N, C-alpha and C positions, 0 to 999 in steps of 0.2 A: 487321646493318644497324642495329638499335636501339643497340647499342653505340657504332656510330660516330657516331649522332646525340646522344649524351650531350652536355650543353650545353658541358662543357669540352673535349671533343674536336672538337665542331663548331667551336668558336672557334679551336683550334689549326689544324684543316684549312682552316678559311675563310682565315686568313693565309697559310697555304701555297700555297693556290690563287691567292691576288691576287699573292703574289710571284713564282709561276710565270708567270701571265699577264704580269705586268710585265717580267719576265725576257725573254720571246720578243718583247714590244714593243720593248724597249730594244735587242735584238738585231738588229731590221731596220735595214737600210743607211739608211732615211730617218730613223731616229732619231738618227743619227751627223751632226755638222756636214760631214764630208767625204764622206759618202755611201757610207761603207764600213760593213761589219758590225763591231760592236764585239766583243771577245773575251768568250767567255763568262763568265769570272771577273768582267770589269767589269761586265756586265750583271746578273748575279747578285748583285754586291755592291751596285751602286747600287739594285736593286730592293728588295732586303732592307732597306737603309738607309732607303729612302723610306716603304714599308710599315710598318716599324716605327719611323717618325718619329724617326729617329736623327740624320741629317745628315753621318755620316762618308762621305767620298767617296775615290776613288782617281784620279779625273779631275776637271779643272775643270768644273763644271756649266754655265756660261755660255758656254764656247767649245767643249767637247768635243761636247756634244749639240745638235741641232738645234732649231728651235723646237717640231718635233713631239715630239722626245725629252724637252724641257723640260715640255711640256704632259703627257707621260705621267708624268713625276715628279711634277709637281704633282697630277696625279689619284691616284697611288698613295699620296704622304703625306696628300691630304685623307681617302682611304678608310680608311688606318691610323689616322689621328689621330681621325677623325670617329667610328670604330668600325665594324668590319665589321658586326658584328651588329645595330648601331643603324640602320645604312642599311637593313639587310634588314628590319628592323621597321617603319621608316617606310614602306618600300615595301608592306608588307602592309597597313599602317594605310589608306594611300591609296587601296589596292584595293578592301578590302572593309570597313574599318572594324572589324574583329575579328581577334583573334589566339588561336591554339590555346595551350594552357598550355605545351606544349614551346617554342614561340617565345618565351613570355613568360620562362620560364627561362632560354633562351640570352641574351636581352637582358639580363637580369639579371645575367648573367656579366660583360657588357662594361660596363654602365652602373653597377655596384655599387649599384643601387636598394635602398634600405633596406626597403621594402615591396613585395610582389609587385604590389598594387593600384597603385602608383605609376608603374608601367613606361610606360604609355601617355602620362601626363602628361609624365614626364621625357623620352621620345623627343621630344614636340612641342618642349619647351623646348630641348632639345639642337639641334634643327633651327633654331629661331628664334634662339638665341644665335649659332650658328655663322654663319648667314646675316648677321645685323645686325653682329657684330664683324668678321668678314672684309670685308664691304663697306665699312663704315665706315672701317677702317684702310686699306683699299686707296685707297679715294677721298681720305683724307688725305695718304697718302703720294704719290698720283699728282699731286696739287695742288702739293705741296712740291717734288718732284722736277722738275716742269715749271717753276715759277716761281723755285725757288732752284738749280736746276742746269741750266737751260736745255734740259732734255731734250724732245724732240718729244713731243707728246701720246701717241703709239703706244706709244713707248719708256717713257714715264713710266707709262703705264697698266699696261704688263706688268709692270715691275719693281714697281709698287705692289702688284698683285694676287699676284704670285708671293711677294713677301715677307711680305704680309699673311696669306696662307694657311699659309705655312711658320710664321710666328710664332704664329699661334693654335692650330695644331696641334703647336707644339713641335718642329717638325721640323728646324730648323736649316739647311735648305737656302738657298743664297744663289745668285744667278747672277753673282756677284761673286767673284773669285779670292781677295779679301781680307776676304771675308764683309761686314761692315759697318764696317770700319775707315776706310774713306774719309768715313763720317758720324760719326766718333768725337766730334766737337765740336757736333753739330747735335741739339739736343735735341727738335726738331720731327720728326725721324726716329726717334731712340732712344726717346723717350717713348711714341709711340703702339706701337711694337713691344713695349716692355716691358709695356704695359697688356694687349695681345692675349695675351702670354706667360701672364700671371698668371690672367687669366680662363679662359684654355684649359686650363691646368694645375692649376687648383683644384679641379677636379671638378664634374661636373654635378649629383651628389645635393646638395652643398653649394649650388650655385646654386639648385637646386629647392627646398630647404630655405629658404633666404634669402626666396625669393619667396613661399612659404607663410606665412612668418613676417610679411612685410610685409601680407600680407592678414589677419593675425590669426588664421589658421587653427590654428596650434600654435605651442610654443616650440621654440626651436633644439634640435636633436638634439646628443647628446655627440660624435658624429662630426664634425659641422659646426662646434662649439666648439673641439675639439681641433685641426681642419684649420686653421681661421682662426688661432688662437693660434700654433700652431707655425710656420705659413707667415710670420706676422709676425716672428717671432723669428728664423727662419732668414735671413730676407731682411736684417733689420738687422744680425745677427751678421756675415753673410757680406759686406755692405756695409762695415762698421767694420773688420773684420780685413783685408779686402783693401785697404783704404785705407791701413791701417797698414803692411802688408807692402810695398806697393808705391809708397809715398809718395815715397821718394827714388830708385827705380829708374829710370835715365835711359832705358830701353828701353820702359818703359810710362808710368807716371804722373808720372815724375820732372820732365820738362820740360813738363808742362802747366800752364796756370793754373787756380786754384783751382776755378772753376766746372766745368771740363772734368773735373778729377780726382773731383770728386763724381759728375758723371754718368757716367763710365766705370767708377768703382768701383760704382755702383748697377746699371748695365747688366751688369756681370759677376757679380754677386750672383744677379740675376735670371736671367740666361742659364745660369748653372751648375745651375740646378735643372731640366735637361733641355730646355733650349730650343736650345742649340747654337750661337747666333750669337756672335760676338766683335767688340768695337769696338777692342780692344788685342790685340797679339801674345802669345797663349797661351805659344807657345815661349819667349818672352823674360821671363817671368815667373819669380819666385823660387821656389825649391823649396818654402818655407813656403806659399806661396799654392797651389801644386799641392797640397799636402797638405790645405789647407782645401777644395779643389775635389774631392778625393776624396771627403770626406764629403757635400758638398752635391749632388754627382753621384749618390751611392749612395742618399741618402734621396729624392730627386726632388720630385714634387708631390703632389697629392691624388688619392685614389682615383677611379676613374670619370671621369677627365679626360683629356686628351692628353698628359699628361706621363709619364714612366717612372720608375724607381727601385723601391725597395722601398716607396715611398709614405710620406706623411707620418704617415698613421694608424698604420702600423706602428712607426715610430719613437717616436711620441707614446705608444702603449700600452706599448712596452717601457721607456720613461722613467717612466711611471707605475708600473709593475711594480717597477723598480729602486727608486724612492723610497719605495713601499710596503714593500719589504723592508728597506731601510735604516731607516726609521722604526718597524718593528716593526708595522705595521699588517696586519690579516688580509684587508681587502678593498682592491681595487685600483679607484680611480675618481677623478673630479673633477667640479666643478660639480654636487655633490649626486647624482652617479649613479655606479653601480658598473660596471665593465667585466667582461663575462661572462668564466668560465673557458675557454670556447672561444676567445673572441677574443684571450685572452692566448696560449693555445697556438699560434693561427695566426700571431700577431705574431712570436712567437719563432721558429717554424719558418720563415717567410718570411725573417726577418733570417739565420738560419743558413744556409739553403739559397743566399741570395744571396751571401754570404760565401764560402761553399764553391765556388760555381759561378766566381766572379771569381778566386779563388785557383787553381783548375784551370786556368782560361784563360790566366792569366799563366804559370804553370808550363809549359804546352804550348808558349807562344809564345816564351819565354825561351831555349831551347836552339837555336831555328831562327833566331835573328836575333842580331846583334851591338850592337843597340840598347841604350841604358842602361836599367837596370831600372825606374826611377822613370818614364820615359816609357811604357814598356809597361804599367805599372800603371795609368797614367792613361788610355791606350787602352782597357784591358779595362775599367775602370769606367765610361768614358763609352760604351762598346758595350753593356755590360749595362744601364747606367742609361738607355739611349736618349737619350743627351745630345747626341753629335755633336761635342764640343769635342776638339780634338786639338792636340798639341804639334807637329804638322807631320810626323808620321812614318807616318801611314796609307798614303801612296803609296809608302813606302819598304819596307814589310813585304813578305816573301818570300810567294808564292801560299799555302803551307800556313797561315801566319800569318793571312792575310786570310781564309780559310775560318773559321779559329776565330773571328775578329772577326764574321763572318757568323753563326755559331752563337750567339755571346754575344747580338747584337742581337735574334735571333730569340727565344731563350729569355728575355731581358731584357723583351720585350714581350709574350711569349705564355705563357712558363712560369709565372710567379706567377699570371696569371689563371686558367690550368688548375688550378693547384692550390687556389687559393682557391674555385674553382667547385666542385671535387670535394668540399670541405669544406662548402659551403652547400647543395648539392643532396642529399647524403647524409651522414648522420651516424649512425654505426654505435655501438650500445650492447651490450655483452657481457651476457648473462644471468647473469654471476657476477663476482666481484672477488677478486682475490688478496689475502693478508694484506699489509699496509703496512709498509714499512720506510723508513729515512731514511739513504740513502747519504750518506758525507762530501763536503762541497762546499768548494772552495778549499783 
């Protein structure tokens, strides 16, 4: 029993439990718009996608599921994005204002808090930011949808709330069959959604660090500096490259006026970082743009946030490691700080494991479908990165391939967390060291 309560296993089992409950709820006839029981695979796929804040769907969320079913889906991606263990911690805080050490360790797995003593404060911050961002975004969208699109207040409020929660949790679920393409020229819709995506995906440890810095309590950590810098770089590169690749594409940006081109390219860059919404047709993009999005989806967002991928911190450390090797430096670091050897090993391991998992998933799917290889790769990376973007093939995949996608979504959301947790909680040191050799590299 003690082994099952190990922090890493508790997180993995917690997500499985929520997925199982979500599957059962979505299987109920009341969850389906026609009052019929949904197929098991549809319920499992949708529940996993929601809990893992991915957004890939095999049926249209707005028409296939009833109002009850849509509320279930919203609850699932709120739980999955907010953090299963963070929710449990908050409930414990409200109950008795104290946490045992095991609960603190479990929460540290999900929040990536940099110090054990910060967990209580981080948990409170998570709750406040989630509440404020989701309500503010929902209110803005509701007002805009009512006055700008003549929706009744009830419909506008539901659409605003659903998309606000989905955006902040980087879930990518939409009640519209075209995602947000109908609002592709409306900055008053897309900009608030982009802000919610970035704030939710940047990572709560970063937000906590920024708050403490504003109070003058301490300098920004290396993690925060790297996350902010690489987030800005990736957003800017994604925006400029997508703009260049799609500038003359008549099916995406080609026919748009300049302001809409800029808005659409910016939204595509932000959304590719695990949000899953789209304001232009992903399937109509050029292969060059798909290749760029492979990278953006694989990297994802910040640690301890609602985003997926291998995380910005991972790619930042690997980039610093490569730079140090090329420049002949013995230490890996930036901003006057050195990256620990254990962090370097973890980053390389997460990068390697992510690459292997995506490759294996792709190789399993390809023989059982006749779909183009590049589209299958896109789907596999989107699933593992818990992004939710698709070229439109999700519903066309055969049942075995959909199960592979389910596995990729779960591993992408939980696998790296579990692995990182095992490294944080226990670090084994052998009482001896073997003689050193230098195998040939390259």
